[in-house]
mmCIF file as Biopython writes it, N, C-alpha, C and O atoms, coordinates in Angstrom:
data_model
#
loop_
_atom_site.group_PDB
_atom_site.id
_atom_site.type_symbol
_atom_site.label_atom_id
_atom_site.label_alt_id
_atom_site.label_comp_id
_atom_site.label_asym_id
_atom_site.label_entity_id
_atom_site.label_seq_id
_atom_site.pdbx_PDB_ins_code
_atom_site.Cartn_x
_atom_site.Cartn_y
_atom_site.Cartn_z
_atom_site.occupancy
_atom_site.B_iso_or_equiv
_atom_site.auth_seq_id
_atom_site.auth_asym_id
_atom_site.pdbx_PDB_model_num
ATOM 1   N N  . MET A ? 1  ? -6.278  27.664 -26.438 1.0 0.0 1  A 1 
ATOM 2   C CA . MET A ? 1  ? -7.232  26.987 -27.288 1.0 0.0 1  A 1 
ATOM 3   C C  . MET A ? 1  ? -8.577  27.723 -27.201 1.0 0.0 1  A 1 
ATOM 4   O O  . MET A ? 1  ? -8.961  28.240 -26.152 1.0 0.0 1  A 1 
ATOM 5   N N  . ASN A ? 2  ? -9.254  27.749 -28.309 1.0 0.0 2  A 1 
ATOM 6   C CA . ASN A ? 2  ? -10.586 28.344 -28.293 1.0 0.0 2  A 1 
ATOM 7   C C  . ASN A ? 2  ? -11.636 27.239 -28.147 1.0 0.0 2  A 1 
ATOM 8   O O  . ASN A ? 2  ? -11.307 26.053 -28.135 1.0 0.0 2  A 1 
ATOM 9   N N  . ALA A ? 3  ? -12.890 27.643 -28.039 1.0 0.0 3  A 1 
ATOM 10  C CA . ALA A ? 3  ? -13.978 26.685 -27.786 1.0 0.0 3  A 1 
ATOM 11  C C  . ALA A ? 3  ? -14.107 25.643 -28.898 1.0 0.0 3  A 1 
ATOM 12  O O  . ALA A ? 3  ? -14.409 24.482 -28.622 1.0 0.0 3  A 1 
ATOM 13  N N  . VAL A ? 4  ? -13.885 26.042 -30.135 1.0 0.0 4  A 1 
ATOM 14  C CA . VAL A ? 4  ? -14.009 25.106 -31.252 1.0 0.0 4  A 1 
ATOM 15  C C  . VAL A ? 4  ? -12.906 24.050 -31.180 1.0 0.0 4  A 1 
ATOM 16  O O  . VAL A ? 4  ? -13.167 22.868 -31.400 1.0 0.0 4  A 1 
ATOM 17  N N  . GLU A ? 5  ? -11.702 24.460 -30.880 1.0 0.0 5  A 1 
ATOM 18  C CA . GLU A ? 5  ? -10.587 23.516 -30.772 1.0 0.0 5  A 1 
ATOM 19  C C  . GLU A ? 5  ? -10.804 22.527 -29.620 1.0 0.0 5  A 1 
ATOM 20  O O  . GLU A ? 5  ? -10.498 21.341 -29.741 1.0 0.0 5  A 1 
ATOM 21  N N  . ILE A ? 6  ? -11.332 23.031 -28.513 1.0 0.0 6  A 1 
ATOM 22  C CA . ILE A ? 6  ? -11.612 22.155 -27.381 1.0 0.0 6  A 1 
ATOM 23  C C  . ILE A ? 6  ? -12.696 21.152 -27.747 1.0 0.0 6  A 1 
ATOM 24  O O  . ILE A ? 6  ? -12.581 19.966 -27.439 1.0 0.0 6  A 1 
ATOM 25  N N  . GLU A ? 7  ? -13.749 21.628 -28.403 1.0 0.0 7  A 1 
ATOM 26  C CA . GLU A ? 7  ? -14.842 20.738 -28.813 1.0 0.0 7  A 1 
ATOM 27  C C  . GLU A ? 7  ? -14.337 19.650 -29.742 1.0 0.0 7  A 1 
ATOM 28  O O  . GLU A ? 7  ? -14.730 18.491 -29.610 1.0 0.0 7  A 1 
ATOM 29  N N  . GLU A ? 8  ? -13.475 20.007 -30.677 1.0 0.0 8  A 1 
ATOM 30  C CA . GLU A ? 8  ? -12.913 19.019 -31.603 1.0 0.0 8  A 1 
ATOM 31  C C  . GLU A ? 8  ? -12.065 17.994 -30.856 1.0 0.0 8  A 1 
ATOM 32  O O  . GLU A ? 8  ? -12.140 16.798 -31.136 1.0 0.0 8  A 1 
ATOM 33  N N  . ALA A ? 9  ? -11.257 18.466 -29.903 1.0 0.0 9  A 1 
ATOM 34  C CA . ALA A ? 9  ? -10.399 17.565 -29.136 1.0 0.0 9  A 1 
ATOM 35  C C  . ALA A ? 9  ? -11.234 16.613 -28.275 1.0 0.0 9  A 1 
ATOM 36  O O  . ALA A ? 9  ? -10.906 15.432 -28.166 1.0 0.0 9  A 1 
ATOM 37  N N  . ILE A ? 10 ? -12.303 17.116 -27.666 1.0 0.0 10 A 1 
ATOM 38  C CA . ILE A ? 10 ? -13.176 16.270 -26.850 1.0 0.0 10 A 1 
ATOM 39  C C  . ILE A ? 10 ? -13.909 15.265 -27.734 1.0 0.0 10 A 1 
ATOM 40  O O  . ILE A ? 10 ? -14.089 14.112 -27.343 1.0 0.0 10 A 1 
ATOM 41  N N  . SER A ? 11 ? -14.329 15.691 -28.912 1.0 0.0 11 A 1 
ATOM 42  C CA . SER A ? 11 ? -15.006 14.775 -29.836 1.0 0.0 11 A 1 
ATOM 43  C C  . SER A ? 11 ? -14.067 13.643 -30.254 1.0 0.0 11 A 1 
ATOM 44  O O  . SER A ? 11 ? -14.482 12.485 -30.318 1.0 0.0 11 A 1 
ATOM 45  N N  . LEU A ? 12 ? -12.812 13.969 -30.536 1.0 0.0 12 A 1 
ATOM 46  C CA . LEU A ? 12 ? -11.834 12.931 -30.883 1.0 0.0 12 A 1 
ATOM 47  C C  . LEU A ? 12 ? -11.596 11.989 -29.701 1.0 0.0 12 A 1 
ATOM 48  O O  . LEU A ? 12 ? -11.454 10.779 -29.879 1.0 0.0 12 A 1 
ATOM 49  N N  . LEU A ? 13 ? -11.554 12.549 -28.508 1.0 0.0 13 A 1 
ATOM 50  C CA . LEU A ? 13 ? -11.367 11.732 -27.315 1.0 0.0 13 A 1 
ATOM 51  C C  . LEU A ? 13 ? -12.541 10.770 -27.128 1.0 0.0 13 A 1 
ATOM 52  O O  . LEU A ? 13 ? -12.348 9.614  -26.751 1.0 0.0 13 A 1 
ATOM 53  N N  . ALA A ? 14 ? -13.739 11.245 -27.390 1.0 0.0 14 A 1 
ATOM 54  C CA . ALA A ? 14 ? -14.936 10.413 -27.233 1.0 0.0 14 A 1 
ATOM 55  C C  . ALA A ? 14 ? -14.963 9.252  -28.223 1.0 0.0 14 A 1 
ATOM 56  O O  . ALA A ? 14 ? -15.585 8.225  -27.952 1.0 0.0 14 A 1 
ATOM 57  N N  . GLU A ? 15 ? -14.304 9.401  -29.355 1.0 0.0 15 A 1 
ATOM 58  C CA . GLU A ? 15 ? -14.275 8.347  -30.369 1.0 0.0 15 A 1 
ATOM 59  C C  . GLU A ? 15 ? -13.291 7.233  -30.019 1.0 0.0 15 A 1 
ATOM 60  O O  . GLU A ? 15 ? -13.378 6.132  -30.563 1.0 0.0 15 A 1 
ATOM 61  N N  . GLN A ? 16 ? -12.361 7.517  -29.117 1.0 0.0 16 A 1 
ATOM 62  C CA . GLN A ? 16 ? -11.338 6.546  -28.746 1.0 0.0 16 A 1 
ATOM 63  C C  . GLN A ? 16 ? -11.900 5.548  -27.736 1.0 0.0 16 A 1 
ATOM 64  O O  . GLN A ? 16 ? -12.824 5.871  -26.990 1.0 0.0 16 A 1 
ATOM 65  N N  . PRO A ? 17 ? -11.339 4.328  -27.711 1.0 0.0 17 A 1 
ATOM 66  C CA . PRO A ? 17 ? -11.758 3.371  -26.681 1.0 0.0 17 A 1 
ATOM 67  C C  . PRO A ? 17 ? -11.425 3.920  -25.296 1.0 0.0 17 A 1 
ATOM 68  O O  . PRO A ? 17 ? -10.391 4.559  -25.104 1.0 0.0 17 A 1 
ATOM 69  N N  . PHE A ? 18 ? -12.309 3.666  -24.337 1.0 0.0 18 A 1 
ATOM 70  C CA . PHE A ? 18 ? -12.114 4.180  -22.976 1.0 0.0 18 A 1 
ATOM 71  C C  . PHE A ? 18 ? -11.112 3.315  -22.226 1.0 0.0 18 A 1 
ATOM 72  O O  . PHE A ? 18 ? -11.317 2.115  -22.044 1.0 0.0 18 A 1 
ATOM 73  N N  . VAL A ? 19 ? -10.034 3.940  -21.801 1.0 0.0 19 A 1 
ATOM 74  C CA . VAL A ? 19 ? -9.015  3.280  -20.980 1.0 0.0 19 A 1 
ATOM 75  C C  . VAL A ? 19 ? -8.935  4.091  -19.684 1.0 0.0 19 A 1 
ATOM 76  O O  . VAL A ? 19 ? -8.381  5.191  -19.676 1.0 0.0 19 A 1 
ATOM 77  N N  . PRO A ? 20 ? -9.479  3.559  -18.598 1.0 0.0 20 A 1 
ATOM 78  C CA . PRO A ? 20 ? -9.562  4.323  -17.356 1.0 0.0 20 A 1 
ATOM 79  C C  . PRO A ? 20 ? -8.231  4.930  -16.888 1.0 0.0 20 A 1 
ATOM 80  O O  . PRO A ? 20 ? -8.210  6.051  -16.382 1.0 0.0 20 A 1 
ATOM 81  N N  . ALA A ? 21 ? -7.149  4.214  -17.051 1.0 0.0 21 A 1 
ATOM 82  C CA . ALA A ? 21 ? -5.855  4.716  -16.582 1.0 0.0 21 A 1 
ATOM 83  C C  . ALA A ? 21 ? -5.357  5.895  -17.413 1.0 0.0 21 A 1 
ATOM 84  O O  . ALA A ? 21 ? -4.631  6.744  -16.897 1.0 0.0 21 A 1 
ATOM 85  N N  . ASP A ? 22 ? -5.728  5.963  -18.674 1.0 0.0 22 A 1 
ATOM 86  C CA . ASP A ? 22 ? -5.248  7.018  -19.562 1.0 0.0 22 A 1 
ATOM 87  C C  . ASP A ? 22 ? -6.207  8.198  -19.672 1.0 0.0 22 A 1 
ATOM 88  O O  . ASP A ? 22 ? -5.805  9.282  -20.093 1.0 0.0 22 A 1 
ATOM 89  N N  . PHE A ? 23 ? -7.465  8.000  -19.300 1.0 0.0 23 A 1 
ATOM 90  C CA . PHE A ? 23 ? -8.472  9.037  -19.521 1.0 0.0 23 A 1 
ATOM 91  C C  . PHE A ? 23 ? -8.148  10.382 -18.874 1.0 0.0 23 A 1 
ATOM 92  O O  . PHE A ? 23 ? -8.282  11.405 -19.545 1.0 0.0 23 A 1 
ATOM 93  N N  . PRO A ? 24 ? -7.729  10.438 -17.608 1.0 0.0 24 A 1 
ATOM 94  C CA . PRO A ? 24 ? -7.465  11.752 -17.012 1.0 0.0 24 A 1 
ATOM 95  C C  . PRO A ? 24 ? -6.431  12.564 -17.791 1.0 0.0 24 A 1 
ATOM 96  O O  . PRO A ? 24 ? -6.572  13.776 -17.952 1.0 0.0 24 A 1 
ATOM 97  N N  . TYR A ? 25 ? -5.395  11.882 -18.269 1.0 0.0 25 A 1 
ATOM 98  C CA . TYR A ? 25 ? -4.350  12.572 -19.021 1.0 0.0 25 A 1 
ATOM 99  C C  . TYR A ? 25 ? -4.885  13.079 -20.365 1.0 0.0 25 A 1 
ATOM 100 O O  . TYR A ? 25 ? -4.630  14.220 -20.751 1.0 0.0 25 A 1 
ATOM 101 N N  . ALA A ? 26 ? -5.617  12.235 -21.059 1.0 0.0 26 A 1 
ATOM 102 C CA . ALA A ? 26 ? -6.174  12.617 -22.359 1.0 0.0 26 A 1 
ATOM 103 C C  . ALA A ? 26 ? -7.182  13.745 -22.208 1.0 0.0 26 A 1 
ATOM 104 O O  . ALA A ? 26 ? -7.240  14.644 -23.047 1.0 0.0 26 A 1 
ATOM 105 N N  . PHE A ? 27 ? -7.976  13.702 -21.145 1.0 0.0 27 A 1 
ATOM 106 C CA . PHE A ? 27 ? -8.983  14.740 -20.912 1.0 0.0 27 A 1 
ATOM 107 C C  . PHE A ? 27 ? -8.303  16.088 -20.667 1.0 0.0 27 A 1 
ATOM 108 O O  . PHE A ? 27 ? -8.703  17.098 -21.245 1.0 0.0 27 A 1 
ATOM 109 N N  . LEU A ? 28 ? -7.291  16.106 -19.824 1.0 0.0 28 A 1 
ATOM 110 C CA . LEU A ? 28 ? -6.574  17.358 -19.557 1.0 0.0 28 A 1 
ATOM 111 C C  . LEU A ? 28 ? -5.859  17.867 -20.801 1.0 0.0 28 A 1 
ATOM 112 O O  . LEU A ? 28 ? -5.800  19.074 -21.035 1.0 0.0 28 A 1 
ATOM 113 N N  . GLU A ? 29 ? -5.322  16.965 -21.590 1.0 0.0 29 A 1 
ATOM 114 C CA . GLU A ? 29 ? -4.651  17.345 -22.830 1.0 0.0 29 A 1 
ATOM 115 C C  . GLU A ? 29 ? -5.636  17.953 -23.827 1.0 0.0 29 A 1 
ATOM 116 O O  . GLU A ? 29 ? -5.282  18.867 -24.572 1.0 0.0 29 A 1 
ATOM 117 N N  . ALA A ? 30 ? -6.862  17.450 -23.842 1.0 0.0 30 A 1 
ATOM 118 C CA . ALA A ? 30 ? -7.883  17.956 -24.761 1.0 0.0 30 A 1 
ATOM 119 C C  . ALA A ? 30 ? -8.204  19.423 -24.499 1.0 0.0 30 A 1 
ATOM 120 O O  . ALA A ? 30 ? -8.670  20.124 -25.397 1.0 0.0 30 A 1 
ATOM 121 N N  . PHE A ? 31 ? -7.962  19.888 -23.287 1.0 0.0 31 A 1 
ATOM 122 C CA . PHE A ? 31 ? -8.216  21.281 -22.949 1.0 0.0 31 A 1 
ATOM 123 C C  . PHE A ? 31 ? -6.979  22.162 -23.138 1.0 0.0 31 A 1 
ATOM 124 O O  . PHE A ? 31 ? -6.971  23.325 -22.735 1.0 0.0 31 A 1 
ATOM 125 N N  . GLY A ? 32 ? -5.949  21.608 -23.745 1.0 0.0 32 A 1 
ATOM 126 C CA . GLY A ? 32 ? -4.776  22.403 -24.082 1.0 0.0 32 A 1 
ATOM 127 C C  . GLY A ? 32 ? -3.708  22.455 -23.014 1.0 0.0 32 A 1 
ATOM 128 O O  . GLY A ? 32 ? -2.766  23.240 -23.122 1.0 0.0 32 A 1 
ATOM 129 N N  . ASN A ? 33 ? -3.834  21.638 -21.986 1.0 0.0 33 A 1 
ATOM 130 C CA . ASN A ? 33 ? -2.802  21.614 -20.952 1.0 0.0 33 A 1 
ATOM 131 C C  . ASN A ? 33 ? -1.543  20.977 -21.509 1.0 0.0 33 A 1 
ATOM 132 O O  . ASN A ? 33 ? -1.601  20.014 -22.273 1.0 0.0 33 A 1 
ATOM 133 N N  . LYS A ? 34 ? -0.417  21.523 -21.118 1.0 0.0 34 A 1 
ATOM 134 C CA . LYS A ? 34 ? 0.865   20.992 -21.574 1.0 0.0 34 A 1 
ATOM 135 C C  . LYS A ? 34 ? 1.225   19.743 -20.779 1.0 0.0 34 A 1 
ATOM 136 O O  . LYS A ? 34 ? 0.724   19.520 -19.677 1.0 0.0 34 A 1 
ATOM 137 N N  . GLU A ? 35 ? 2.103   18.938 -21.361 1.0 0.0 35 A 1 
ATOM 138 C CA . GLU A ? 35 ? 2.506   17.674 -20.737 1.0 0.0 35 A 1 
ATOM 139 C C  . GLU A ? 35 ? 3.062   17.890 -19.335 1.0 0.0 35 A 1 
ATOM 140 O O  . GLU A ? 35 ? 2.784   17.102 -18.431 1.0 0.0 35 A 1 
ATOM 141 N N  . THR A ? 36 ? 3.841   18.943 -19.146 1.0 0.0 36 A 1 
ATOM 142 C CA . THR A ? 36 ? 4.416   19.237 -17.836 1.0 0.0 36 A 1 
ATOM 143 C C  . THR A ? 36 ? 3.329   19.510 -16.810 1.0 0.0 36 A 1 
ATOM 144 O O  . THR A ? 36 ? 3.396   19.010 -15.687 1.0 0.0 36 A 1 
ATOM 145 N N  . THR A ? 37 ? 2.343   20.287 -17.181 1.0 0.0 37 A 1 
ATOM 146 C CA . THR A ? 37 ? 1.228   20.604 -16.292 1.0 0.0 37 A 1 
ATOM 147 C C  . THR A ? 37 ? 0.450   19.346 -15.934 1.0 0.0 37 A 1 
ATOM 148 O O  . THR A ? 37 ? 0.073   19.148 -14.779 1.0 0.0 37 A 1 
ATOM 149 N N  . ILE A ? 38 ? 0.213   18.508 -16.916 1.0 0.0 38 A 1 
ATOM 150 C CA . ILE A ? 38 ? -0.538  17.278 -16.680 1.0 0.0 38 A 1 
ATOM 151 C C  . ILE A ? 38 ? 0.217   16.372 -15.712 1.0 0.0 38 A 1 
ATOM 152 O O  . ILE A ? 38 ? -0.393  15.766 -14.831 1.0 0.0 38 A 1 
ATOM 153 N N  . LYS A ? 39 ? 1.520   16.275 -15.863 1.0 0.0 39 A 1 
ATOM 154 C CA . LYS A ? 39 ? 2.312   15.440 -14.952 1.0 0.0 39 A 1 
ATOM 155 C C  . LYS A ? 39 ? 2.225   15.961 -13.525 1.0 0.0 39 A 1 
ATOM 156 O O  . LYS A ? 39 ? 2.150   15.178 -12.579 1.0 0.0 39 A 1 
ATOM 157 N N  . ILE A ? 40 ? 2.234   17.273 -13.370 1.0 0.0 40 A 1 
ATOM 158 C CA . ILE A ? 40 ? 2.148   17.869 -12.039 1.0 0.0 40 A 1 
ATOM 159 C C  . ILE A ? 40 ? 0.771   17.625 -11.421 1.0 0.0 40 A 1 
ATOM 160 O O  . ILE A ? 40 ? 0.667   17.267 -10.248 1.0 0.0 40 A 1 
ATOM 161 N N  . LEU A ? 41 ? -0.278  17.819 -12.211 1.0 0.0 41 A 1 
ATOM 162 C CA . LEU A ? 41 ? -1.646  17.651 -11.713 1.0 0.0 41 A 1 
ATOM 163 C C  . LEU A ? 41 ? -1.980  16.208 -11.393 1.0 0.0 41 A 1 
ATOM 164 O O  . LEU A ? 41 ? -2.740  15.944 -10.461 1.0 0.0 41 A 1 
ATOM 165 N N  . CYS A ? 42 ? -1.437  15.282 -12.136 1.0 0.0 42 A 1 
ATOM 166 C CA . CYS A ? 42 ? -1.760  13.867 -11.958 1.0 0.0 42 A 1 
ATOM 167 C C  . CYS A ? 42 ? -0.736  13.129 -11.127 1.0 0.0 42 A 1 
ATOM 168 O O  . CYS A ? 42 ? -0.728  11.898 -11.121 1.0 0.0 42 A 1 
ATOM 169 N N  . TRP A ? 43 ? 0.101   13.818 -10.448 1.0 0.0 43 A 1 
ATOM 170 C CA . TRP A ? 43 ? 1.128   13.183 -9.645  1.0 0.0 43 A 1 
ATOM 171 C C  . TRP A ? 43 ? 0.505   12.548 -8.489  1.0 0.0 43 A 1 
ATOM 172 O O  . TRP A ? 43 ? 1.196   11.946 -7.668  1.0 0.0 43 A 1 
#
């Protein structure tokens, strides 16, 4: 992902209601991390 894509993803994330349990996953996804990587990091 390039900087513009990341900025767009973070902006979309900021528009969503804050759910503390889901935020870490959504934040990592916004930076282009794959689902497998996110599962490993958040284990």
